[in-house]
N, C-alpha and C positions, 0 to 999 in steps of 0.2 A: 460300349467300343475302347473310346481314346484313355474311359476311367479305365476300365483292364490294364491297358498297354501301361500308361503311367505308376498302376499301380505295379505290372511286374518289375517295371520301370526302377524303381526304387526297389523294389526284393532288390535285383540283381545288382544296381550301384554299389551297396555297402559290399557286396559281398567282392568283385571286381573291386575294389580297393584295401580286400587285405589280402588280395590274392599277390601281392606286393615282390619286383626283382631286387632275392640278395642274389651276393657275390659272394665265395667265400674264399677265400684263400686260406696256404700253408708255408710256411717256411721251416728252418732249421737256423737261428740263431746262433745258435754254440758253432755251425759252422762257416760262418759269415766272422766273426768274432775275432775263430783266430789265424787267419784271411789280414787280420786286417796290420797296418803298419805297429798300429799303437801296442795290441797286445804280442806281439816279439818286444818290443821296448819295457812293457809290464811287468814280461815276463825274466827281462832277463837282469829288472832293474830286482825286484824279486829274491831272484835270485841268490844277487848278490845282500840281499843284504842276511837273507839264510841262511847264508858260509858265514858271516862273521858271529853270528848267532848261535851257532852249530860248531866252530873253533871255538866262543869263548864257555861255552859248551862243556867241553873237552876238557879242558884247559883246567874248567875247577873241579870238573867228576877225577882223572890226572890226579889232582894237590887231593882229593879225599881220597884215593888212590895210594897213597905217596904219603901220607900223613897214618891210614889207617895199617900199611904195610908199616911202618914203620912202630909204632905202635904196637905190633901185634908179634915185632922182634921184639925189645922193650918189654914187653910188660912183663915177664916175670920178675925183672933186677925189679923195676918201679917201687917204691911205698904204696899202698891202696892209696892213700892222697890224691896223688900224683896219676895214679893206672882213673883213677874217680874225673879227674880234674882233665883229662887226656882224652881219654872216651863218654865226656860231655862235649868237649872242642870239637869233636870230629860228628859225632851228632848230631849237633852244633850248624856245621859247617854241611853235611849230607840234609838237613830241613833248610837250607838257606839256599843249597843246589834247586832241590823239589821245588821249590816257593817262584827261582828266574825259570825251573822251563815255564811252569804254566802260565811264568804276564810271559814267557816271550813268544807265549800258544795265540795269546791275544794279543803284543802288540804283531805280530802277524797276520794272523787273521785280520784287525784294521787296514793293513797295510794292505792287508791284497782287495781289501775290502774301497776301501780307496785308494790305488793303479784302472781297480774293473772300470767301477762305474761310472767315471767319464765316457767307456769302452760302449756300455751298457747302457748311453743316453743317448750319444752320438748314433749304435745301429740301431736303435727305436728311433731315435728322431726323423731315420731313412728307414726304417717297416713304415711310419706314419706317415709321411711324404710318397712314395710309392703307393701303399692305400690308398689312399687319397685325390692321388691324380687319375689310382686304376680304374676306379670305384668300386671298391670293395664294404662291401660290410663287418667283416670278424675277416679277418689273417690270426689263423694261432700257431704256435710257433709249434714244434713239434720235437722241437729240442727242450723242452720244460716238459712237456705235456702230451701224453707217449696216444693215440685216437687213435681206437685197434681198427678202424679201417674208414675209410674214405677215399669216397668215387671220384674218380681225375676226371668227367665230365663235367660236374657239377662243384668241384674245388683248386684251385692255380696255383701249383706252385710258382712262388715272390721269390722264391731264393737266388736267383738270376738275374732279378730284377732290383733286389735290394744290394746284391755287390754290384754292380751297372751303380747308381748310384752314390755308393762310396768308393768307388773309381781303381776298386778290384779283381780281380780276376780271379 
């Protein structure tokens, strides 16, 4: 009889160990990040930088348009060699303008990442702290990965907790 009880216990014990309690949570990090003061500062800085580049691009486009218009107005009265030189000058100017626009896109993307990385890091650290404090196994960011169904009895929205950890409303 004792052997049967021990045998049954040995079968049941591993099953009990497999049935651990997992605690799941979800959060909307994008909602949190836009409320952070650092985000507003980064956005303002990004807009200021973008404006400078847009102004420079507009100035280059105006210069190109002016040269093109002057050339078109004088084209018929110019000797072929001067026409060819001016056309090449206009093409070179247009090509440099396009190259600059491509560089600006890269510069702005790099600056955007440089400004947002510390914000993401701070928000992620707050999320990890909340997860650790409250004993969560997983916390899913629903603004990054949409999940078609969430059982609210088994997953807790920790967005407010992370906001509180960051000191934002």
